[in-house]
C-alpha positions in Angstrom: 43.8 2.1 -79.0 44.4 4.7 -76.8 40.9 6.4 -77.5 39.5 2.9 -76.2 42.0 2.7 -73.3 40.8 6.4 -72.2 37.0 5.2 -72.6 37.7 2.4 -70.4 39.6 4.4 -67.9 36.9 7.2 -67.5 34.4 4.3 -67.4 35.8 2.5 -64.6 36.1 5.8 -63.0 33.0 6.9 -63.1 31.7 3.4 -62.0 34.3 3.7 -58.8 33.0 7.1 -58.1 29.3 6.0 -58.1 30.3 2.9 -55.7 32.4 5.5 -53.6 29.5 7.6 -53.3 27.0 4.7 -52.5 29.5 3.6 -50.0 29.8 6.7 -48.1 26.0 7.1 -47.8 25.9 3.6 -46.3 28.7 4.1 -43.9 27.0 7.3 -43.0 24.0 5.9 -42.2 22.2 7.3 -45.5 22.2 10.4 -43.7 20.9 13.7 -45.5 21.3 17.3 -44.5 18.5 19.5 -46.1 17.1 23.0 -45.4 13.7 23.0 -44.2 11.6 25.2 -46.3 9.1 26.2 -43.4 11.7 27.2 -40.7 15.1 27.7 -42.6 16.8 25.2 -39.9 18.8 22.2 -40.8 17.2 19.2 -40.6 18.7 15.9 -40.8 16.7 13.2 -42.4 17.5 9.3 -42.6 17.1 7.6 -45.6 17.7 4.0 -46.8 19.4 3.4 -50.2 16.0 2.4 -51.7 14.6 5.4 -50.6 17.6 7.7 -52.0 16.6 6.5 -55.3 13.3 8.0 -54.9 11.8 11.0 -56.1 13.1 14.5 -55.0 9.6 15.3 -53.8 9.6 12.6 -51.4 12.9 13.8 -50.0 11.6 17.1 -49.6 8.3 16.1 -48.0 10.1 13.9 -45.6 12.4 17.1 -44.5 9.1 19.1 -43.5 7.5 17.5 -41.0 7.7 14.1 -39.1 7.4 10.6 -40.7 3.6 10.9 -39.8 3.2 14.0 -42.0 2.8 16.2 -38.8 4.3 19.4 -37.3 3.4 21.7 -34.7 3.1 25.3 -34.2 4.4 27.5 -31.5 3.0 31.1 -30.9 3.1 34.0 -28.6 2.6 37.5 -28.6 4.2 40.6 -26.8 4.0 44.0 -26.1 6.4 45.6 -28.1 5.7 49.4 -26.5 6.7 48.1 -23.1 10.3 49.1 -23.1 11.2 48.5 -19.7 10.2 44.6 -19.5 9.6 41.5 -21.6 5.7 41.4 -21.6 3.9 38.3 -23.2 0.1 38.7 -23.5 -2.3 35.9 -22.8 -4.8 35.5 -25.6 -7.0 32.6 -27.3 -6.0 32.6 -30.9 -7.9 30.9 -33.6 -6.3 28.4 -36.2 -7.6 28.2 -40.1 -6.3 25.8 -42.9 -6.5 27.6 -46.2 -8.4 25.9 -48.5 -8.6 27.6 -52.1 -10.3 31.0 -51.2 -11.7 29.3 -47.8 -10.7 29.1 -44.3 -11.5 26.4 -42.5 -11.6 26.7 -38.6 -9.2 24.0 -37.0 -9.5 24.9 -33.2 -7.9 27.3 -30.8 -4.2 28.0 -30.0 -3.4 29.0 -26.4 -1.2 32.3 -26.1 0.3 32.5 -22.5 2.1 35.2 -20.7 5.0 32.8 -20.4 6.0 33.0 -24.0 6.6 30.3 -26.4 5.9 26.9 -25.4 8.6 24.0 -25.6 9.0 22.1 -28.5 6.5 19.0 -28.5 4.3 21.4 -26.7 2.7 23.4 -29.5 -0.4 22.7 -31.4 -0.4 19.9 -33.8 -0.9 20.6 -37.4 -1.2 18.2 -40.5 1.3 18.9 -43.3 0.0 17.6 -46.5 -3.1 17.4 -48.5 -4.5 14.3 -50.4 -2.8 15.6 -53.5 0.7 15.6 -51.3 0.6 19.6 -51.3 2.1 21.4 -48.4 -1.1 22.9 -46.5 -1.2 26.7 -45.5 -2.8 27.9 -42.6 -3.7 31.2 -41.2 -3.5 32.4 -37.1 -5.9 35.2 -36.0 -5.4 37.0 -32.6 -9.1 38.4 -32.3 -9.5 41.8 -31.0 -9.7 42.5 -27.2 -10.9 46.0 -26.6 -8.9 47.4 -23.7 -6.5 44.5 -23.9 -4.6 43.9 -27.4 -5.2 44.7 -30.9 -5.9 42.2 -33.4 -3.3 40.3 -36.0 -3.4 37.6 -38.7 -0.5 35.6 -39.7 -0.5 33.1 -42.5 2.2 30.4 -42.8 3.0 26.7 -44.8 2.8 23.7 -42.7 6.3 23.0 -40.9 8.0 20.7 -38.5 8.3 23.5 -36.0 6.4 26.7 -37.2 7.3 29.4 -34.8 5.2 32.7 -34.2 6.7 35.1 -31.6 5.5 38.6 -32.8 4.5 42.2 -31.5 1.2 42.7 -30.7 0.7 46.3 -28.9 -1.7 46.7 -25.9 -4.8 48.6 -26.8 -6.5 51.2 -24.9 -8.9 54.5 -24.9 -8.1 58.0 -25.4 -8.2 61.2 -23.3 -8.0 64.7 -24.8 -7.6 68.5 -23.9 -8.6 71.0 -26.4 -6.9 74.9 -27.2 -8.8 77.4 -28.5 -6.5 79.0 -31.0 -8.4 82.2 -31.4 -8.8 82.9 -27.5 -5.3 81.6 -27.0 -6.5 79.5 -24.0 -7.5 76.0 -23.1 -11.2 74.9 -22.9 -12.8 74.0 -19.6 -14.0 70.2 -19.5 -17.3 69.2 -17.9 -16.0 69.6 -14.2 -12.5 71.1 -14.5 -11.7 73.8 -12.3 -8.5 74.7 -13.9 -8.5 74.3 -17.8 -6.2 72.3 -19.7 -6.1 68.9 -17.9 -6.7 65.6 -19.4 -10.2 64.4 -20.2 -11.7 61.1 -20.4 -13.5 60.1 -23.6 -17.3 61.3 -23.5 -16.2 64.5 -21.8 -17.7 68.2 -23.4 -15.5 71.0 -23.4 -17.3 74.3 -22.8 -15.1 77.5 -23.2 -11.8 79.3 -21.9 -14.0 81.1 -19.1 -15.5 78.2 -17.5 -16.9 74.6 -17.4 -20.3 73.3 -17.2 -21.0 75.1 -14.2 -19.3 78.3 -14.8 -20.4 78.4 -18.5 -23.2 75.9 -18.8 -23.8 77.0 -22.5 -20.6 76.9 -23.8 -18.5 78.9 -26.4 -20.4 81.7 -28.3 -19.4 81.2 -32.5 -21.3 84.2 -33.1 -23.7 85.2 -36.2 -22.0 83.9 -39.2 -18.8 83.3 -36.6 -16.3 80.5 -36.6 -14.2 78.4 -34.2 -10.4 76.9 -34.3 -9.8 74.4 -32.1 -6.6 72.2 -31.4 -7.7 68.5 -29.6 -4.8 66.8 -28.4 -5.4 63.0 -28.1 -3.4 60.2 -26.7 -3.7 57.1 -24.5 -3.5 58.8 -21.0 -2.5 56.6 -17.9 -0.1 54.3 -19.8 2.9 54.4 -21.4 2.7 51.0 -23.5 -0.7 51.5 -25.2 -2.1 52.3 -28.4 -5.6 53.3 -29.9 -4.9 52.2 -33.3 -5.5 49.1 -34.8 -6.1 48.3 -38.3 -7.1 51.7 -39.5 -7.8 55.1 -38.1 -11.2 57.2 -38.6 -12.1 60.5 -37.5 -16.3 61.1 -37.3 -17.8 64.5 -37.0 -21.1 64.9 -35.7 -22.5 68.3 -36.7 -25.7 67.8 -34.6 -27.6 70.5 -36.8 -26.4 70.6 -40.4 -28.1 73.5 -41.0 -25.8 75.5 -38.3 -22.8 74.9 -40.6 -21.2 76.2 -43.8 -18.3 74.2 -43.1 -16.8 71.5 -40.6 -13.4 70.4 -41.3 -10.2 68.4 -39.5 -6.6 68.2 -39.8 -3.8 66.3 -38.1 -0.2 67.4 -37.8 2.5 66.0 -39.7 3.6 66.5 -43.3 3.3 62.9 -44.2 -0.3 62.3 -43.2 -3.0 61.8 -45.2 -6.4 62.7 -44.9 -9.1 61.1 -47.0 -12.6 62.1 -46.8 -15.0 58.7 -46.9 -18.5 57.8 -46.7 -19.2 57.1 -43.0 -19.6 53.2 -42.6 -23.1 52.3 -41.7 -22.6 51.8 -38.2 -20.8 55.1 -37.4 -23.4 56.9 -39.9 -26.3 55.2 -37.7 -24.4 56.9 -34.7 -25.1 60.3 -36.2 -21.7 61.1 -37.6 -21.9 63.2 -40.9 -18.4 63.3 -42.0 -15.6 60.6 -41.9 -11.9 60.8 -42.6 -9.7 58.1 -42.7 -6.0 59.2 -41.9 -3.0 57.3 -42.7 0.8 58.0 -42.7 3.0 56.3 -44.8 0.4 54.2 -46.6 -0.3 52.6 -43.1 -3.0 53.9 -40.5 -1.8 56.6 -38.1 -1.1 55.2 -34.3 -2.5 57.2 -31.7 -0.8 56.3 -28.7 1.1 57.8 -25.6 4.4 59.8 -25.6 5.8 60.6 -29.3 2.1 59.3 -30.9 0.3 62.0 -29.0 -1.7 63.7 -31.8 -2.9 67.4 -32.2 -6.0 67.4 -34.3 -7.5 70.6 -35.5 -11.3 71.3 -35.9 -12.7 74.4 -37.5 -16.0 75.3 -38.1 -17.5 78.6 -40.2 -21.3 79.1 -39.4 -23.6 79.6 -42.1 -24.6 83.4 -42.9 -27.1 84.8 -40.5 -26.6 81.6 -38.4 -25.2 81.6 -34.7 -24.7 78.0 -33.8 -26.4 76.5 -30.6 -26.0 72.6 -31.0 -22.9 70.8 -29.8 -20.3 69.2 -32.1 -18.7 66.0 -31.5 -15.6 64.3 -32.6 -15.1 60.5 -32.7 -12.3 58.0 -33.1 -12.9 54.8 -34.4 -10.1 51.8 -35.3 -11.0 48.4 -37.1 -10.2 45.1 -35.9 -10.5 41.2 -36.6 -13.3 39.6 -34.9 -15.3 36.1 -35.0 -18.4 36.1 -36.9 -21.4 35.8 -34.4 -23.4 32.8 -36.4 -20.0 31.4 -38.1 -16.8 30.3 -37.2 -14.8 32.6 -39.6 -13.0 35.7 -39.0 -14.3 39.3 -40.5 -12.4 42.9 -40.1 -14.5 45.9 -39.0 -15.1 48.8 -37.1 -18.3 46.8 -35.8 -19.2 43.2 -35.1 -22.1 41.4 -37.0 -24.2 41.0 -34.1 -27.8 42.2 -33.6 -26.2 45.2 -31.7 -23.4 46.3 -34.1 -21.2 46.3 -31.4 -18.1 48.2 -32.0 -15.1 46.1 -32.1 -13.3 48.7 -30.1 -15.1 51.2 -28.0 -15.5 54.5 -29.9 -14.0 57.5 -28.1 -15.5 60.7 -28.6 -15.3 64.3 -27.4 -18.0 67.0 -27.5 -18.1 70.8 -27.9 -20.9 73.0 -26.5 -22.0 76.3 -28.2 -24.4 78.8 -27.2 -26.3 81.7 -29.0 -25.7 84.6 -26.4 
C-alpha cells in the first residue's frame, strides 16, 4: 500500500507541476525568451498554448525573423586608418543570396557617411527558402580605385543583421630611391635636389643629375651591377593604403639580353616573397618577373607611417654587356569588381572588360641606364 500511495503522490505532483507550468505560461501571455541565432541578442516571442505544443523548429524560426519571415540588413563601412575621427565611407554595396555554389544578385545596399541606418531603415531580406531552411547571403563592397579597398561579408538571414566593418581608404604610391653603391639618392625626372618623394610613373636617373643634368641615367658598366633601395608609401595621406587582397611586384627588364639577373627583396624577417608567373594582363604590359608578397599569410600592406616599405632591387649585367635600357618596377593589387556582362562579382588584378582595365591603377617607377 505504501508503494501505491507513493506512486499516487508522485503522479499527482507531476500533474500539478505540468498544470502550474501551463498556468504560468498562460498568465505571462505565453512569452518565451530565446536567443537569436543571427544576432545573439535576446528576442521575446509571443506564443499561444497551441503554438507551444508545436515543433521546436517552428519556435526557432519565429525567433529569427518577423511574422512574415523577413528581416533586414543594416550596413556601414568606416576607415580604420583615421585615428583622429570617425570616418564612415559612402559606397554602393551589392547583395547576393547564396544558393548552393551560386550567388544570385538581389540588389544594391547604400552605405552612407552617416554610419548605420536606424532599425527599420535597412535593406529588407527574406529569411527562409521553400524548404524552411535559413537563407545565406553575401554582401560585396566593390573596389573603388583611389577611394577604398573592396570587401566581402557572408552571413545568414536574421531579424536585424548588422555589418559595421572597417574598410580602409585606398590610394596610389610615391617613392624615392637610394643607390647603395654610390651612397646617395637618385634624382627623379625634374628634381633639383635628390631624395624627394616622386609620384608613380616617375623615372630615376643617377646620384649626380636628373633628366636634364644626366639624361642618360646611371652607368652600370660592362658586366657591372647595381643595388638600389626603393622606399614606397602612400604619400599625401596618413589614413590610406595601397594594398587590397594581394600585393604583387613586377619587373620589366626592357631588354632581357642585358641582364644575367634582376631580383627584388623587401625588408622584414617575416615577409615572404614568392616568384610567380605574371598574370596575363601584367605580362601583356611587358613585365617579365612577378613576385607575390605576403606577411603572416596575408598580403603585405603598403601604406603610410609605419607601413612604408623598403624594396631592394639588384641587377647583374651579363658578361660583356653594358645595359642601356630602362628597368621598370611595378606594384599591383587585387580587388573585387562587378563582371562586365553579368551581375556577378569577380576577384582580380584587372577587370574582364575589353580593355582588361586594372581594378586599381598600376603603380610603377623606372630606372634609366646608359653605356657611357
